[in-house]
C-alpha positions in Angstrom: -105.8 106.5 109.1 -105.8 109.2 106.7 -102.6 109.5 104.3 -100.8 112.9 104.8 -99.8 115.0 102.0 -96.3 115.5 102.0 -94.2 118.6 100.2 -91.2 118.4 98.9 -88.9 121.3 97.5 -86.0 121.1 94.8 -83.7 123.7 93.3 -82.7 124.0 89.7 -80.1 126.1 88.3 -81.3 129.6 87.0 -84.9 128.9 88.0 -85.2 129.0 91.8 -86.9 126.4 93.9 -89.9 124.4 92.8 -92.4 122.7 94.9 -94.5 119.3 94.7 -96.7 117.9 96.9 -97.7 114.0 97.0 -99.7 111.5 99.0 -98.7 107.9 98.9 -96.8 108.3 96.1 -99.4 110.4 93.7 -98.7 113.9 92.6 -101.2 116.0 94.3 -99.9 119.3 93.0 -96.7 120.8 91.5 -95.6 124.4 91.4 -92.8 125.6 89.2 -89.9 127.8 90.8 -90.8 131.7 91.3 -89.2 134.4 93.4 -91.5 134.1 96.0 -90.2 130.8 96.9 -86.8 130.9 95.9 -84.6 129.9 98.9 -81.8 127.1 99.3 -83.7 123.8 98.7 -81.2 121.5 99.2 -82.3 119.4 101.5 -85.3 119.0 99.3 -84.6 116.9 96.7 -86.0 113.4 98.5 -88.2 112.2 95.6 -87.2 111.0 92.6 -89.5 113.5 90.6 -87.9 116.2 91.9 -85.0 115.0 90.3 -86.6 114.8 86.9 -87.9 118.1 87.2 -84.4 119.9 87.7 -83.4 117.6 84.6 -86.2 119.1 82.8 -85.5 122.5 83.7 -81.6 121.9 82.4 -83.1 121.0 79.2 -83.0 117.3 79.4 -85.8 115.6 77.8 -88.0 114.2 80.7 -91.3 112.2 80.4 -93.7 112.1 83.2 -96.3 109.9 81.5 -95.8 107.3 84.6 -96.4 109.8 87.2 -100.1 109.2 89.1 -102.1 112.5 89.4 -105.0 113.2 92.2 -107.5 114.3 89.7 -110.3 114.7 92.2 -112.1 117.8 91.8 -111.6 117.6 88.0 -114.8 117.1 85.7 -114.6 114.6 83.0 -113.7 116.9 80.6 -111.0 118.8 82.6 -109.6 115.0 83.2 -109.5 114.5 79.4 -107.6 117.6 79.0 -105.2 116.3 81.5 -104.9 113.1 79.5 -104.9 115.1 76.2 -102.1 117.7 77.4 -100.3 114.8 78.6 -99.9 113.2 75.0 -98.2 116.2 73.3 -94.8 115.4 73.0 -91.8 117.3 74.1 -90.9 119.9 71.5 -94.1 120.2 70.0 -97.3 122.3 70.2 -100.7 122.3 69.8 -103.5 125.2 70.3 -106.3 125.5 72.8 -108.7 124.5 70.2 -106.5 121.3 69.3 -106.2 120.4 72.7 -109.8 120.5 73.2 -110.8 118.3 70.1 -108.2 115.9 71.4 -110.2 115.7 74.7 -113.5 115.2 72.9 -114.9 118.9 72.7 -113.9 120.4 69.6 -115.2 124.1 69.3 -114.3 124.3 73.4 -111.0 126.1 73.2 -111.9 128.8 75.7 -112.4 126.0 78.8 -109.1 124.6 77.3 -107.2 127.7 77.9 -108.9 128.4 81.3 -108.2 124.8 82.3 -104.3 125.6 81.2 -104.3 128.6 83.2 -105.2 126.7 86.2 -103.0 123.7 85.4 -101.9 122.6 89.1 -99.4 119.7 87.8 -96.8 122.3 86.0 -94.5 120.1 83.5 -96.3 116.8 84.4 -99.3 118.3 82.5 -97.2 120.2 79.9 -99.7 123.3 79.2 -97.0 125.4 78.3 -97.0 123.2 75.0 -100.6 124.2 74.3 -100.8 127.8 72.5 -102.9 130.1 71.1 -104.3 129.3 67.6 -102.4 132.9 66.5 -99.7 132.9 69.0 -98.2 132.2 72.1 -101.4 132.4 74.6 -100.8 133.0 78.3 -99.1 131.1 81.0 -101.1 131.2 84.3 -99.2 133.1 87.0 -95.7 132.1 85.4 -96.6 134.5 82.9 -95.4 134.4 78.9 -91.9 134.9 79.6 -91.8 131.6 81.6 -93.9 129.6 79.0 -91.7 130.7 76.5 -88.4 129.7 78.2 -90.0 126.2 79.0 -90.5 126.1 75.4 -86.8 127.2 74.1 -85.6 123.9 76.4 -87.6 121.8 74.0 -86.5 123.7 71.2 -89.6 125.4 70.6 -89.3 129.2 69.6 -92.6 130.9 69.3 
């Protein structure tokens, strides 16, 4: 019997509603709140992880190292980028080039940037902590404004 993917919604003051998908306790995907999905969400805090997202978005230091992720479909380098990004502590940033080096491929800054732009595990894989060598860099669909806001929650101003 196949284990189905379950979607959970959570609401965070000032951010709207985020979504997390899990299968048998393993995160498959997480998306931060966006205007496109903003709705009540009051009945959606069924999973403890959702409470962590809410705390994080309220500025509380939250760790996600214990959260299992479904890395299916990722190349070995992308999986290494996941682990490297997860090692960047709260309140710190590294460049795309530094992330690539941490993942074992110095000189692959562009590939690291592309990976971060497509990150399907927002906050859990903290690509908002990965910046360009000369500034903030991009942040996928959420844009630079959201990246700055997430970094500000951690005390980082760029």
